[in-house]
TIFIVEX-998110 format. One line per field, with one value per residue (C-alpha): residue number from 1; residue in three letters; y, x, z. Coordinates in steps of 0.05 Angstrom, whole numbers, plus 5000, padded with zeros to 4 digits. Layout:
N
resi: (NUM  ...)
resn: (ala  ...)
Y: (Y  ...)
X: (X  ...)
Z: (Z  ...)
end
This chain:
698
resi: (1  2  3  4  5  6  7  8  9  10  11  12  13  14  15  16  17  18  19  20  21  22  23  24  25  26  27  28  29  30  31  32  33  34  35  36  37  38  39  40  41  42  43  44  45  46  47  48  49  50  51  52  53  54  55  56  57  58  59  60  61  62  63  64  65  66  67  68  69  70  71  72  73  74  75  76  77  78  79  80  81  82  83  84  85  86  87  88  89  90  91  92  93  94  95  96  97  98  99  100  101  102  103  104  105  106  107  108  109  110  111  112  113  114  115  116  117  118  119  120  121  122  123  124  125  126  127  128  129  130  131  132  133  134  135  136  137  138  139  140  141  142  143  144  145  146  147  148  149  150  151  152  153  154  155  156  157  158  159  160  161  162  163  164  165  166  167  168  169  170  171  172  173  174  175  176  177  178  179  180  181  182  183  184  185  186  187  188  189  190  191  192  193  194  195  196  197  198  199  200  201  202  203  204  205  206  207  208  209  210  211  212  213  214  215  216  217  218  219  220  221  222  223  224  225  226  227  228  229  230  231  232  233  234  235  236  237  238  239  240  241  242  243  244  245  246  247  248  249  250  251  252  253  254  255  256  257  258  259  260  261  262  263  264  265  266  267  268  269  270  271  272  273  274  275  276  277  278  279  280  281  282  283  284  285  286  287  288  289  290  291  292  293  294  295  296  297  298  299  300  301  302  303  304  305  306  307  308  309  310  311  312  313  314  315  316  317  318  319  320  321  322  323  324  325  326  327  328  329  330  331  332  333  334  335  336  337  338  339  340  341  342  343  344  345  346  347  348  349  350  351  352  353  354  355  356  357  358  359  360  361  362  363  364  365  366  367  368  369  370  371  372  373  374  375  376  377  378  379  380  381  382  383  384  385  386  387  388  389  390  391  392  393  394  395  396  397  398  399  400  401  402  403  404  405  406  407  408  409  410  411  412  413  414  415  416  417  418  419  420  421  422  423  424  425  426  427  428  429  430  431  432  433  434  435  436  437  438  439  440  441  442  443  444  445  446  447  448  449  450  451  452  453  454  455  456  457  458  459  460  461  462  463  464  465  466  467  468  469  470  471  472  473  474  475  476  477  478  479  480  481  482  483  484  485  486  487  488  489  490  491  492  493  494  495  496  497  498  499  500  501  502  503  504  505  506  507  508  509  510  511  512  513  514  515  516  517  518  519  520  521  522  523  524  525  526  527  528  529  530  531  532  533  534  535  536  537  538  539  540  541  542  543  544  545  546  547  548  549  550  551  552  553  554  555  556  557  558  559  560  561  562  563  564  565  566  567  568  569  570  571  572  573  574  575  576  577  578  579  580  581  582  583  584  585  586  587  588  589  590  591  592  593  594  595  596  597  598  599  600  601  602  603  604  605  606  607  608  609  610  611  612  613  614  615  616  617  618  619  620  621  622  623  624  625  626  627  628  629  630  631  632  633  634  635  636  637  638  639  640  641  642  643  644  645  646  647  648  649  650  651  652  653  654  655  656  657  658  659  660  661  662  663  664  665  666  667  668  669  670  671  672  673  674  675  676  677  678  679  680  681  682  683  684  685  686  687  688  689  690  691  692  693  694  695  696  697  698)
resn: (unk  unk  unk  unk  unk  unk  unk  unk  unk  unk  unk  unk  unk  unk  unk  unk  unk  unk  unk  unk  unk  unk  unk  unk  unk  unk  unk  unk  unk  unk  unk  unk  unk  unk  unk  unk  unk  unk  unk  unk  unk  unk  unk  unk  unk  unk  unk  unk  unk  unk  unk  unk  unk  unk  unk  unk  unk  unk  unk  unk  unk  unk  unk  unk  unk  unk  unk  unk  unk  unk  unk  unk  unk  unk  unk  unk  unk  unk  unk  unk  unk  unk  unk  unk  unk  unk  unk  unk  unk  unk  unk  unk  unk  unk  unk  unk  unk  unk  unk  unk  unk  unk  unk  unk  unk  unk  unk  unk  unk  unk  unk  unk  unk  unk  unk  unk  unk  unk  unk  unk  unk  unk  unk  unk  unk  unk  unk  unk  unk  unk  unk  unk  unk  unk  unk  unk  unk  unk  unk  unk  unk  unk  unk  unk  unk  unk  unk  unk  unk  unk  unk  unk  unk  unk  unk  unk  unk  unk  unk  unk  unk  unk  unk  unk  unk  unk  unk  unk  unk  unk  unk  unk  unk  unk  unk  unk  unk  unk  unk  unk  unk  unk  unk  unk  unk  unk  unk  unk  unk  unk  unk  unk  unk  unk  unk  unk  unk  unk  unk  unk  unk  unk  unk  unk  unk  unk  unk  unk  unk  unk  unk  unk  unk  unk  unk  unk  unk  unk  unk  unk  unk  unk  unk  unk  unk  unk  unk  unk  unk  unk  unk  unk  unk  unk  unk  unk  unk  unk  unk  unk  unk  unk  unk  unk  unk  unk  unk  unk  unk  unk  unk  unk  unk  unk  unk  unk  unk  unk  unk  unk  unk  unk  unk  unk  unk  unk  unk  unk  unk  unk  unk  unk  unk  unk  unk  unk  unk  unk  unk  unk  unk  unk  unk  unk  unk  unk  unk  unk  unk  unk  unk  unk  unk  unk  unk  unk  unk  unk  unk  unk  unk  unk  unk  unk  unk  unk  unk  unk  unk  unk  unk  unk  unk  unk  unk  unk  unk  unk  unk  unk  unk  unk  unk  unk  unk  unk  unk  unk  unk  unk  unk  unk  unk  unk  unk  unk  unk  unk  unk  unk  unk  unk  unk  unk  unk  unk  unk  unk  unk  unk  unk  unk  unk  unk  unk  unk  unk  unk  unk  unk  unk  unk  unk  unk  unk  unk  unk  unk  unk  unk  unk  unk  unk  unk  unk  unk  unk  unk  unk  unk  unk  unk  unk  unk  unk  unk  unk  unk  unk  unk  unk  unk  unk  unk  unk  unk  unk  unk  unk  unk  unk  unk  unk  unk  unk  unk  unk  unk  unk  unk  unk  unk  unk  unk  unk  unk  unk  unk  unk  unk  unk  unk  unk  unk  unk  unk  unk  unk  unk  unk  unk  unk  unk  unk  unk  unk  unk  unk  unk  unk  unk  unk  unk  unk  unk  unk  unk  unk  unk  unk  unk  unk  unk  unk  unk  unk  unk  unk  unk  unk  unk  unk  unk  unk  unk  unk  unk  unk  unk  unk  unk  unk  unk  unk  unk  unk  unk  unk  unk  unk  unk  unk  unk  unk  unk  unk  unk  unk  unk  unk  unk  unk  unk  unk  unk  unk  unk  unk  unk  unk  unk  unk  unk  unk  unk  unk  unk  unk  unk  unk  unk  unk  unk  unk  unk  unk  unk  unk  unk  unk  unk  unk  unk  unk  unk  unk  unk  unk  unk  unk  unk  unk  unk  unk  unk  unk  unk  unk  unk  unk  unk  unk  unk  unk  unk  unk  unk  unk  unk  unk  unk  unk  unk  unk  unk  unk  unk  unk  unk  unk  unk  unk  unk  unk  unk  unk  unk  unk  unk  unk  unk  unk  unk  unk  unk  unk  unk  unk  unk  unk  unk  unk  unk  unk  unk  unk  unk  unk  unk  unk  unk  unk  unk  unk  unk  unk  unk  unk  unk  unk  unk  unk  unk  unk  unk  unk  unk  unk  unk  unk  unk  unk  unk  unk  unk  unk  unk  unk  unk  unk  unk  unk  unk  unk  unk  unk  unk  unk  unk  unk  unk  unk  unk  unk  unk  unk  unk  unk  unk  unk  unk  unk  unk  unk  unk  unk  unk  unk  unk  unk  unk  unk  unk  unk  unk  unk  unk  unk  unk  unk  unk  unk  unk  unk  unk  unk  unk  unk  unk  unk  unk  unk  unk  unk  unk  unk  unk  unk  unk  unk  unk  unk  unk  unk  unk  unk  unk  unk  unk  unk  unk  unk  unk  unk  unk  unk  unk  unk)
Y: (5014  4997  5023  4988  4998  5009  5005  4978  4919  4885  4832  4780  4740  4695  4683  4631  4579  4604  4667  4629  4650  4723  4770  4844  4869  4904  4900  4965  4982  5047  5094  5154  5218  5254  5215  5205  5149  5078  5035  4970  4995  5017  4950  4910  4955  4948  4874  4892  4917  4846  4826  4883  4854  4781  4742  4678  4645  4650  4725  4731  4736  4745  4802  4858  4867  4902  4848  4784  4724  4746  4720  4650  4632  4632  4563  4541  4578  4548  4508  4540  4608  4583  4617  4581  4518  4461  4401  4356  4392  4395  4331  4362  4427  4392  4322  4306  4329  4376  4432  4475  4495  4519  4583  4615  4650  4695  4770  4825  4865  4937  4981  4933  4859  4825  4771  4769  4714  4764  4815  4764  4731  4797  4822  4757  4759  4829  4810  4750  4790  4845  4793  4760  4824  4849  4789  4766  4836  4812  4766  4823  4868  4817  4802  4736  4700  4755  4754  4678  4684  4734  4693  4629  4659  4680  4615  4573  4609  4604  4529  4519  4553  4509  4442  4387  4319  4254  4264  4333  4370  4433  4424  4490  4552  4599  4665  4714  4714  4769  4824  4895  4879  4886  4961  4969  4948  4999  4956  4922  4852  4819  4839  4829  4774  4788  4733  4726  4695  4655  4658  4602  4589  4523  4497  4520  4587  4607  4673  4665  4729  4707  4639  4676  4718  4656  4620  4680  4685  4611  4601  4665  4639  4572  4607  4655  4598  4543  4545  4569  4513  4464  4421  4480  4508  4442  4442  4513  4494  4434  4477  4532  4484  4454  4522  4543  4482  4494  4568  4555  4502  4540  4612  4655  4721  4701  4765  4748  4781  4833  4890  4930  4917  4893  4888  4868  4846  4777  4790  4749  4749  4788  4746  4681  4706  4721  4653  4620  4658  4638  4565  4568  4598  4541  4490  4461  4494  4513  4586  4633  4651  4719  4779  4848  4882  4954  4955  4891  4828  4765  4697  4633  4669  4724  4788  4859  4923  4964  5018  5020  5012  4950  4945  4890  4895  4905  4870  4869  4912  4863  4807  4848  4864  4790  4766  4821  4803  4729  4734  4802  4805  4878  4873  4870  4932  4968  4954  4981  5043  5054  5047  5092  5144  5143  5154  5204  5247  5232  5245  5222  5294  5314  5276  5285  5341  5329  5277  5239  5245  5231  5166  5191  5140  5107  5146  5125  5052  5069  5114  5056  5011  5065  5067  4993  5006  5065  5024  4969  5022  5046  4977  4977  5048  5088  5151  5147  5196  5137  5117  5189  5196  5134  5157  5225  5194  5147  5201  5242  5184  5176  5248  5296  5333  5397  5361  5339  5270  5203  5160  5096  5094  5093  5101  5171  5204  5247  5208  5213  5188  5190  5130  5090  5024  4992  4947  5003  5058  5031  5099  5107  5055  5108  5119  5191  5206  5222  5199  5191  5118  5081  5043  5061  5014  5005  4992  5011  5050  5103  5123  5191  5256  5267  5330  5363  5353  5308  5303  5266  5248  5178  5182  5204  5134  5153  5187  5151  5077  5025  4958  4893  4914  4981  4947  4897  4954  4989  4927  4928  4998  4997  4931  4960  5023  4983  4938  4997  5047  5002  5010  4973  4932  4918  4991  4973  4949  5022  5022  4952  4953  5019  5010  4979  4960  4911  4846  4851  4784  4746  4697  4693  4630  4589  4618  4572  4582  4552  4482  4456  4458  4434  4405  4369  4303  4250  4190  4126  4069  4002  3979  3908  3902  3918  3988  4045  4111  4177  4225  4293  4328  4318  4347  4355  4357  4333  4276  4270  4331  4315  4354  4307  4237  4181  4139  4064  4048  4119  4134  4195  4220  4251  4292  4276  4340  4364  4424  4436  4476  4438  4372  4309  4285  4237  4165  4133  4162  4137  4155  4142  4150  4109  4065  4006  4018  4032  3978  4000  3958  3948  3930  3936  3936  3981  4043  4047  4028  4045  4063  4036  4044  4109  4107  4162  4225  4202  4255  4216  4157  4128  4110  4069  4069  3999  3968  4024  4099  4135  4204  4229  4264  4237  4253  4250  4237  4248  4203  4194  4123  4097  4050  4061  4133  4140  4203  4194  4254  4255  4224  4246  4267  4343  4354  4408  4428  4355  4371  4312  4356  4367  4439  4502  4525  4467  4493  4563  4538  4497  4556  4598  4543  4539  4614  4613  4651  4590  4524  4456  4403  4339  4302  4360  4361  4286  4294  4347  4311  4281  4291  4236  4282  4293  4352  4401  4447  4477  4409  4386  4450  4441  4369  4386  4444  4396  4346  4399  4418  4346  4339  4283  4238  4235)
X: (7280  7208  7165  7141  7066  7021  6956  6888  6843  6772  6721  6659  6621  6561  6519  6473  6490  6429  6469  6529  6524  6509  6567  6580  6581  6648  6661  6669  6660  6691  6747  6724  6723  6749  6815  6869  6901  6904  6894  6906  6975  6991  6968  7012  7072  7066  7085  7156  7171  7167  7220  7263  7258  7269  7321  7359  7370  7332  7340  7398  7371  7302  7251  7300  7367  7398  7382  7420  7423  7437  7444  7452  7487  7418  7416  7470  7450  7487  7446  7489  7458  7386  7355  7294  7300  7282  7328  7270  7262  7336  7334  7278  7315  7381  7365  7436  7466  7518  7500  7468  7396  7366  7324  7341  7290  7232  7231  7268  7220  7231  7292  7330  7344  7313  7262  7199  7147  7097  7103  7114  7049  7013  7033  7012  6947  6934  6951  6905  6849  6856  6845  6787  6750  6756  6737  6805  6834  6904  6881  6838  6899  6939  6990  6965  7031  7070  7019  7027  7103  7103  7056  7095  7162  7129  7091  7153  7190  7135  7130  7206  7213  7157  7181  7127  7137  7116  7045  7040  7043  7084  7145  7180  7179  7236  7198  7257  7323  7373  7360  7379  7451  7426  7417  7491  7505  7482  7499  7464  7443  7485  7550  7529  7565  7550  7526  7450  7420  7355  7298  7249  7183  7155  7098  7130  7154  7104  7080  7007  7002  7057  7023  6959  6994  7029  6962  6931  6988  6986  6910  6902  6952  6916  6851  6881  6917  6865  6849  6917  6957  6913  6970  7009  6945  6933  7003  6994  6928  6959  7012  6961  6916  6975  7000  6928  6921  6989  6976  6908  6935  6997  6987  7048  7083  7155  7188  7261  7307  7258  7290  7225  7211  7139  7133  7063  7025  7012  6939  6919  6843  6840  6892  6857  6789  6816  6852  6786  6752  6805  6801  6726  6732  6779  6728  6766  6729  6658  6635  6661  6607  6635  6593  6611  6560  6567  6641  6652  6683  6672  6694  6726  6793  6777  6736  6759  6744  6787  6769  6838  6849  6881  6955  7005  6982  6907  6863  6791  6766  6795  6757  6692  6706  6719  6657  6613  6639  6622  6556  6525  6508  6494  6526  6595  6582  6554  6620  6660  6615  6626  6701  6702  6664  6716  6772  6736  6713  6640  6631  6659  6653  6710  6758  6730  6780  6830  6886  6884  6951  6931  6970  7041  7096  7087  7023  7011  7005  6952  6915  6911  6883  6830  6813  6796  6744  6718  6712  6674  6624  6618  6587  6601  6574  6628  6586  6581  6617  6655  6683  6701  6735  6779  6795  6817  6862  6895  6903  6940  6988  6997  7018  6959  6992  7029  7096  7090  7112  7082  7093  7090  7160  7161  7086  7102  7168  7164  7176  7221  7292  7325  7288  7309  7323  7392  7383  7366  7403  7468  7500  7565  7548  7520  7445  7459  7496  7429  7444  7395  7377  7424  7365  7292  7255  7196  7129  7151  7100  7140  7119  7095  7077  7045  7013  7081  7097  7146  7222  7257  7317  7346  7353  7280  7254  7185  7174  7220  7221  7180  7161  7123  7063  7060  7052  7003  6958  6968  6940  6878  6863  6887  6853  6788  6795  6814  6754  6707  6733  6769  6837  6887  6939  6976  6997  7051  7089  7102  7146  7176  7197  7234  7265  7335  7325  7268  7281  7220  7236  7230  7171  7140  7101  7165  7205  7238  7181  7133  7115  7088  7119  7077  7102  7064  7086  7060  7086  7045  7044  7009  6974  6968  6898  6925  6895  6940  6947  6974  7007  6973  7014  7073  7080  7145  7119  7133  7086  7108  7138  7204  7184  7125  7143  7093  7087  7076  7004  6987  6939  6948  6903  6928  6882  6887  6865  6874  6922  6910  6847  6802  6838  6800  6791  6848  6830  6896  6951  7023  7076  7150  7199  7226  7166  7200  7165  7096  7046  6991  6972  7045  7061  7122  7194  7245  7217  7152  7083  7014  6950  6893  6836  6812  6752  6745  6726  6743  6782  6822  6867  6887  6959  6977  7045  7074  7115  7166  7158  7173  7185  7215  7206  7159  7143  7069  7040  6967  6945  6884  6861  6843  6792  6733  6727  6654  6650  6631  6619  6638  6586  6615  6559  6556  6598  6554  6602  6623  6697  6711  6733  6684  6696  6663  6651  6601  6561  6562  6538  6483  6460  6456  6417  6368  6359  6349  6412  6449  6431  6462  6475  6433  6491  6507  6435  6438  6502  6471  6406  6432  6377  6331  6277  6265  6300  6351  6337  6363  6365  6415  6456  6459  6484  6536  6563  6568  6605  6654  6667  6682  6623  6589  6602  6556)
Z: (6791  6810  6866  6928  6922  6982  6944  6965  6947  6944  6912  6903  6848  6828  6765  6734  6681  6643  6627  6602  6529  6543  6529  6524  6452  6444  6369  6330  6257  6236  6257  6296  6257  6319  6320  6267  6308  6282  6344  6306  6286  6357  6386  6337  6349  6425  6421  6400  6470  6496  6444  6471  6541  6521  6562  6546  6479  6413  6413  6364  6293  6324  6316  6335  6301  6361  6412  6422  6468  6539  6610  6581  6645  6678  6646  6695  6759  6818  6868  6922  6905  6902  6963  6990  6947  6994  6995  6977  6910  6891  6850  6809  6799  6785  6758  6735  6801  6770  6819  6765  6751  6685  6696  6629  6585  6600  6602  6638  6681  6660  6646  6691  6679  6739  6722  6765  6755  6784  6729  6673  6695  6703  6633  6600  6638  6612  6540  6542  6576  6524  6470  6508  6525  6454  6412  6386  6376  6360  6304  6277  6279  6238  6292  6320  6306  6343  6400  6407  6403  6461  6503  6492  6514  6579  6589  6572  6627  6680  6667  6666  6734  6764  6790  6786  6816  6782  6805  6774  6841  6851  6895  6885  6841  6823  6828  6818  6782  6803  6853  6871  6851  6780  6790  6799  6726  6675  6614  6557  6578  6523  6559  6632  6669  6743  6789  6785  6848  6845  6895  6908  6942  6966  7009  7073  7045  6992  6961  6944  6903  6856  6848  6828  6776  6747  6742  6707  6657  6641  6641  6601  6551  6549  6531  6481  6444  6450  6376  6353  6386  6425  6450  6478  6508  6544  6573  6600  6630  6666  6699  6714  6752  6790  6812  6830  6876  6905  6919  6949  6996  7018  7039  7046  7032  7015  6988  7000  6949  6923  6962  6961  6888  6882  6957  6979  7040  7012  6997  6937  6936  6870  6834  6854  6833  6764  6765  6781  6724  6674  6695  6689  6619  6602  6626  6685  6743  6759  6752  6807  6857  6876  6854  6880  6924  6947  6931  6972  6944  6986  6963  6985  6976  7025  7031  7020  6982  6937  6886  6856  6781  6750  6767  6783  6855  6847  6796  6819  6762  6712  6746  6741  6668  6650  6687  6657  6588  6599  6637  6624  6698  6714  6783  6751  6710  6771  6807  6748  6749  6823  6818  6756  6795  6850  6800  6755  6814  6800  6727  6661  6635  6682  6637  6568  6556  6611  6614  6679  6713  6785  6795  6791  6778  6710  6701  6629  6650  6703  6654  6605  6660  6675  6601  6604  6657  6617  6554  6590  6613  6540  6528  6453  6441  6404  6411  6487  6532  6561  6493  6478  6545  6535  6465  6489  6542  6491  6438  6491  6502  6427  6417  6424  6482  6497  6501  6428  6450  6433  6495  6454  6425  6348  6336  6311  6296  6359  6422  6485  6473  6541  6569  6628  6593  6596  6535  6486  6523  6553  6545  6582  6635  6681  6689  6709  6644  6611  6541  6484  6470  6424  6394  6388  6435  6388  6421  6492  6533  6570  6641  6618  6652  6720  6748  6754  6680  6643  6644  6587  6631  6638  6714  6722  6717  6744  6676  6628  6645  6607  6638  6625  6666  6629  6562  6590  6612  6545  6511  6555  6531  6459  6442  6468  6426  6365  6374  6385  6333  6283  6251  6207  6243  6178  6177  6227  6165  6149  6211  6211  6138  6146  6215  6214  6287  6268  6230  6186  6152  6218  6216  6285  6268  6260  6318  6368  6417  6367  6392  6326  6257  6198  6132  6078  6048  6000  6039  6029  6079  6083  6146  6172  6141  6072  6065  6042  6078  6052  6100  6095  6149  6195  6264  6300  6370  6440  6456  6528  6560  6593  6654  6664  6638  6633  6695  6698  6680  6662  6604  6560  6504  6440  6397  6323  6289  6218  6212  6138  6123  6076  6084  6103  6174  6193  6206  6229  6271  6260  6312  6302  6358  6416  6428  6462  6529  6501  6484  6436  6376  6361  6289  6245  6268  6300  6333  6293  6317  6291  6326  6283  6333  6302  6257  6204  6240  6311  6348  6400  6407  6475  6488  6549  6582  6586  6641  6645  6654  6589  6561  6496  6429  6376  6305  6291  6222  6208  6151  6108  6098  6028  6059  6104  6079  6099  6141  6214  6259  6332  6377  6444  6492  6497  6434  6403  6347  6331  6334  6379  6437  6495  6517  6543  6471  6464  6523  6494  6426  6460  6501  6438  6402  6459  6456  6381  6361  6333  6300  6315  6263  6267  6300  6346  6371  6383  6422  6467  6482  6547  6599  6577  6549  6474  6444  6472  6530  6595  6628  6576  6585  6661  6655  6603  6646  6705  6662  6638  6710  6727  6773  6734  6675  6614)
end
């Protein structure tokens, strides 16, 4: 059961390109002597809650031994039960016309098994923001593969439930699977068989807020995984921009089916400001121009004020935190300070030795969101009162309290056991039976106490339920504390190796949500010019996604990058697959063709669709040529790091070089000298930023 929030809102933004490379220093060095908690361990453990709430296939033999495939019949949801699906989009939802739609996958929302795109998107947004605000905290904690695994399951689902037409435009989105009927079935998800209705939004019946949260989840994932899996990141970004455009063009507040769960007024200014910020960080939009002034946010998405902490319904403080991190503009920090003052009753000292329980339902989640604001105000100073305040609040959650409970399940041996979570605590089939959980739900943030105390009772869901948004907010706080005070994420092995409920041998990097699988070979081929080529890596990847097939005359670009550290730059790209309808330097026989247009070091190859639209699976081999081995760096205009991929990172590197805190290579400096005057300077930076935003071509 989740509450219908009647919370507030507000927001604005604006900053100069000259401040692009300025960021807030948030990295820590040592563990605080005042705390015995290992925040890296807690952060890594918290990811397992998402595995506990996974829905669909790929769960059996996955990270948790007690979870299995569930609600697989979501893969054959009847069109007849698809509320709000417009007839014009039915062929996209049901391409084979069998009357069934595949909306399997994703995550259950909380202790129940409803799937909301709103909270899936919000939780992914929080995870990605936690990583961004804290300089790659998940990689530092040694759990990058698990982090990516969690994000990909969520992103896969958000993209699957979004129907794009042949032009890449959104036609409909399944925003909810199941409804209040779910609350009548207190059973583990693996045995549930009740009918699960689907709810859809479209141009004429949209929910703008949900669109915003979906964009944030996808664009945040794209940013978090841009180096980890560039192809997957690009796919997420494509969907994020399509949903952004759709939501901006079609305002609405469709809430059919939610039965009061996550009810809202349809205001979406905050979600869209964060969406704009993520898309800017990904290099596909210009910088947001909304800067808060006297607790007022005014932007092209609307104007309002709200001093409330970050939650699934209100997210202005997260926008301010992200923009302050990126720009260093004091106005964003001033807004965080003003909103902190409202919540802390005027002074940080009020909460240095007092746990903040003023929010009520699911208080621990709100407290963690408040910690994020507090940590941003600490500004990298572990000795500040702000840092000590956030640390005290988190240590309370992790067990330093009068209840002797750790509200992050499994972090210590003393935690609540009567939690409101059907999967781990199916009990007798009755939520009021108040049984202890059958399985420890490792990594789950429990709702926690409020001003009236704490009740470890299954039916008291305001205290005992975990949820996606709870763990998202936990990451915002814990990643900040880990980055500020340090810790050892590998210490989570002490738990995973000894817990029978966790499959410690599971390799997240090769899970079924992993888009790319790498193997090395020693295959040798001969090209038409007689030179020999040795395969240095194979990729099993999807060249053209089935949901967005190539259209007649369309041009796609594939990046040929080297997955093996230390290996040489590829010079020729071979693709084997069904190439009959593609015309690119065709040679050989059968289904094999070669692309020989790449010179050593070039980063791209262009593939043109032939006379027929085409989609399908390809195997890509990256090969090293035995001829023409002279190294040639990328010469793309604006490519500061010479990696062949014009991106925002190039502008950041250039800005740092102009400021004297970084040095470009000779070729990188040549690439960035684009304004017609000798040497690099602010004129070059301005033009490159405009090019990245799509305003000009270099």
